[in-house]
C-alpha positions in Angstrom: -87.7 -61.0 -198.3 -86.9 -64.0 -200.1 -86.9 -67.4 -198.2 -83.8 -68.5 -200.0 -81.4 -66.4 -197.9 -79.8 -68.6 -195.2 -80.4 -67.8 -191.7 -77.3 -65.9 -191.1 -78.2 -63.4 -194.0 -81.6 -63.1 -192.6 -80.4 -62.3 -189.2 -78.0 -59.8 -190.3 -80.4 -58.2 -192.9 -82.3 -55.8 -190.1 -78.9 -54.3 -188.9 -77.7 -53.5 -192.5 -81.1 -52.1 -193.4 -81.1 -49.8 -190.4 -77.8 -48.2 -191.4 -78.2 -47.9 -195.0 -81.6 -46.3 -195.8 -82.4 -48.8 -198.4 -85.8 -47.3 -199.2 -84.4 -43.8 -199.9 -83.3 -43.0 -203.3 -81.1 -44.4 -204.8 -83.0 -47.5 -203.3 -81.5 -51.0 -202.7 -83.4 -54.3 -202.9 -83.2 -57.0 -200.5 -81.1 -59.0 -203.0 -78.6 -56.2 -203.2 -78.3 -55.9 -199.5 -78.1 -59.7 -199.1 -75.1 -59.5 -201.7 -73.5 -57.0 -199.5 -73.8 -59.4 -196.5 -72.4 -62.2 -198.2 -69.6 -60.3 -199.7 -68.6 -59.4 -196.2 -68.5 -62.8 -194.5 -65.8 -63.5 -192.0 -65.1 -67.1 -191.1 -62.8 -67.5 -187.9 -61.7 -71.0 -188.8 -58.1 -69.5 -188.8 -58.6 -68.3 -185.3 -59.8 -71.8 -183.9 -63.5 -71.5 -184.8 -65.4 -74.6 -185.7 -65.6 -74.9 -189.6 -69.2 -75.9 -189.3 -70.2 -72.7 -187.6 -72.4 -70.5 -189.7 -70.6 -67.6 -191.2 -70.4 -64.2 -189.4 -71.0 -61.3 -191.7 -69.1 -58.0 -191.0 -71.9 -55.9 -190.5 -70.0 -52.6 -191.0 -68.4 -54.1 -194.2 -72.0 -54.7 -195.5 -73.2 -51.3 -194.7 -70.2 -49.9 -196.1 -70.7 -51.9 -199.4 -74.3 -50.9 -199.5 -73.7 -47.1 -199.4 -71.1 -47.6 -202.0 -73.8 -49.5 -204.3 -76.1 -46.4 -203.8 -73.3 -44.2 -204.8 -72.6 -46.2 -207.8 -76.2 -45.8 -208.9 -75.9 -42.1 -209.3 -72.4 -41.9 -210.2 -73.2 -41.2 -213.8 -76.0 -38.8 -213.3 -75.6 -35.2 -214.0 -77.0 -31.9 -212.6 -79.7 -30.2 -214.7 -82.0 -27.3 -214.3 -85.2 -26.8 -216.5 -88.2 -24.8 -216.0 -87.1 -23.5 -212.4 -86.6 -27.1 -211.3 -83.2 -28.5 -210.8 -81.6 -31.9 -209.8 -78.3 -32.2 -208.0 -77.4 -36.0 -208.0 -73.7 -35.1 -207.2 -75.1 -34.0 -203.7 -76.6 -37.5 -203.4 -73.3 -39.1 -204.6 -71.2 -37.2 -202.1 -73.6 -38.2 -199.3 -73.5 -41.8 -200.2 -69.7 -41.8 -200.2 -69.7 -39.9 -196.8 -71.9 -42.5 -195.4 -69.9 -45.3 -196.8 -66.9 -43.7 -195.1 -68.4 -43.9 -191.8 -68.9 -47.6 -191.9 -65.4 -48.9 -192.7 -65.3 -52.7 -192.4 -64.5 -53.5 -188.7 -67.6 -55.0 -187.0 -68.5 -58.6 -186.6 -72.0 -59.8 -185.9 
């Protein structure tokens, strides 16, 4: 993992990785997972938190986004069959969408 990530991203990374299967096809890089974390930051300043506190990522939101990224990687793929072998990326897409639905953004780390 890149050392350029802030601590709050590094701290959230294992949680997101545990729930989004980044090494299973379609894979996600650490940079893609970090993007999901950064995109799902919640700052509680409006609720009285110190504005100097580190950002708190919405872990469920990041996992949801990670599964949606995985779905996006196979969205344009088509099923085919050749020589007795077949590939059904629509099943992978459906699985990714179903997993994303399980992680609607609600949790704060």
